[in-house]
C-alpha positions in Angstrom: -0.3 -0.2 0.3 1.4 3.7 -0.9 0.8 5.9 1.9 0.7 9.4 1.6 0.8 11.8 4.7 -0.2 15.1 4.1 -4.0 15.6 3.2 -4.2 11.7 4.6 -3.1 10.9 7.9 -3.2 14.7 8.9 -4.4 18.1 7.3 -2.1 19.5 4.1 -0.9 22.5 5.5 1.9 21.2 6.5 5.4 23.7 6.7 8.5 23.0 7.7 11.0 25.3 10.0 14.4 24.7 10.8 14.8 23.9 14.1 11.1 23.3 14.6 10.5 20.7 12.0 7.0 20.0 10.2 4.2 21.8 12.0 0.4 22.8 10.8 -0.4 26.1 10.0 -4.3 27.3 10.3 -5.8 24.4 10.9 -6.8 24.6 14.4 -8.5 21.3 16.1 -5.9 19.5 14.1 -2.9 17.6 14.7 0.3 16.1 12.5 -0.8 11.7 12.2 -4.0 12.0 14.1 -5.4 9.9 11.4 -2.2 7.3 11.8 -4.3 5.4 14.5 -7.4 5.1 12.4 -5.4 3.2 9.5 -3.1 1.2 12.2 -6.8 0.1 13.3 -8.0 -0.7 9.5 -4.9 -2.1 9.0 -5.3 -5.2 11.9 -7.5 -7.4 9.5 -4.9 -7.2 6.8 -1.7 -8.3 8.7 0.6 -8.8 5.4 -0.1 -5.8 4.1 3.2 -3.2 3.7 3.6 0.4 3.4 5.5 1.8 1.1 5.7 6.0 1.7 4.8 7.8 -1.5 4.2 11.3 0.5 6.2 14.3 -0.3 8.2 13.9 2.7 10.4 11.2 1.1 12.2 13.7 -1.0 12.7 16.3 2.0 13.9 13.5 4.2 16.2 12.0 1.3 14.3 9.0 1.4 15.5 7.9 5.5 12.8 5.3 6.3 13.3 5.4 10.1 12.9 9.4 10.5 10.5 9.1 7.9 8.3 6.6 9.5 9.1 7.9 12.8 5.9 9.7 14.3 4.0 6.7 12.9 2.3 4.1 15.3 4.4 1.1 15.9 2.0 -0.8 14.0 2.2 0.8 11.3 5.8 1.8 11.3 6.5 -2.3 11.5 4.8 -2.1 7.8 6.8 0.1 6.6 9.5 -1.3 3.8 10.1 1.8 1.7 9.8 4.4 -0.4 8.8 5.6 -3.9 11.8 7.7 -3.6 15.5 7.2 -2.5 18.8 9.2 -2.4 20.0 7.7 -5.8 17.3 8.8 -7.8 17.5 12.1 -9.7 15.8 14.4 -7.7 14.5 16.7 -10.5 12.9 14.4 -12.4 11.0 12.4 -9.6 9.6 16.1 -8.0 8.6 16.8 -12.3 6.4 13.4 -12.1 2.9 13.6 -10.7 2.3 11.3 -7.1 0.2 8.9 -9.6 3.6 8.2 -12.4 6.0 8.5 -9.0 3.3 5.4 -7.5 3.1 3.5 -10.6 7.0 3.7 -11.6 7.2 2.4 -7.8 5.0 -0.6 -8.6 6.9 -1.5 -11.8 10.5 -1.8 -9.9 8.7 -3.6 -7.0 5.7 -5.9 -9.0 3.3 -5.8 -6.1 0.7 -8.4 -6.4 -1.6 -6.4 -5.4 -1.7 -2.6 -4.2 -3.2 0.7 -3.2 -2.4 4.1 -2.9 -4.0 6.9 -0.3 -3.5 10.0 -1.6 -5.3 13.9 -1.7 -3.7 14.1 -5.5 -5.8 12.7 -7.8 -3.8 14.8 -10.7 -1.6 13.2 -13.5 -3.0 10.1 -11.9 -2.9 7.2 -15.0 -5.7 5.7 -16.0 -4.9 2.6 -15.6 -4.2 3.3 -12.0 -7.1 5.0 -11.1 -9.1 2.1 -9.6 -5.9 1.6 -7.2 -6.6 5.0 -5.2 -8.2 6.1 -2.7 -8.6 9.6 -3.2 -8.5 11.6 0.3 -9.7 14.6 1.5 -7.5 17.1 2.4 -8.6 18.6 5.7 -10.1 15.2 6.9 -7.9 12.8 4.8 -9.0 8.7 6.2 -11.0 10.6 9.1 -13.8 11.9 6.6 -16.6 9.1 6.4 -16.9 8.5 2.6 -13.4 7.8 2.3 -13.0 5.8 5.2 -15.4 3.5 3.7 -14.2 3.6 0.3 -10.9 2.6 2.2 -12.3 -0.1 4.0 -14.2 -1.8 0.4 -10.9 -1.5 -1.4 -8.9 -3.0 1.3 -10.9 -6.0 1.6 -11.3 -6.1 -2.1 -8.0 -5.8 -2.8 -6.0 -7.7 0.2 -9.0 -10.0 1.6 -9.4 -10.1 5.3 -7.5 -12.6 7.0 -8.6 -12.2 10.9 
C-alpha cells in the first residue's frame, strides 16, 4: 500500500521550519498524524499489507525510512518497507513527475501482486491506476466518512481479511 501523509493522515497545510521540523499552519483542532491510529486499526485485519511511503516527505528527508516513519504508530511503522523516492534517484526528475506516475514507477519496480494508494492528489494519475487510488479529503484525510468506507471496501477487495 502506498501512503501519503499530508491530506491523508493529517491536513495538507504542513510546513517545515529549521529547528522546529514539520508543523500544521492554520489548522485549529488538528494535529500531525492524527489519522494514523485509525489507519493502524483499519489494517489490523490485513497483517500482510506492507507500506511504501509515497509522501512528499520522502524527498525532503532524502528517503530515510526510520526518520520518515518515526511519528507513525508502531503497528504502521513495522509495515513500512520503503519509499517511492530514494537518494540514488534523480531528484529533479522525481519531483517533476505526478504522484500517480511516481507510484506507478515504483509499482513497476517492486511488482506487488496487489496494491492500493492513499493520496489526496488525484492529478496526473495514469488511467490504468485510478482504481487503485483512494482519494482523500485534504483536511480530514482518511477520517472523512466516505473516504473511510471506500478505503475499507478497497482493502477487503484487494487484500481480503485474514483475521
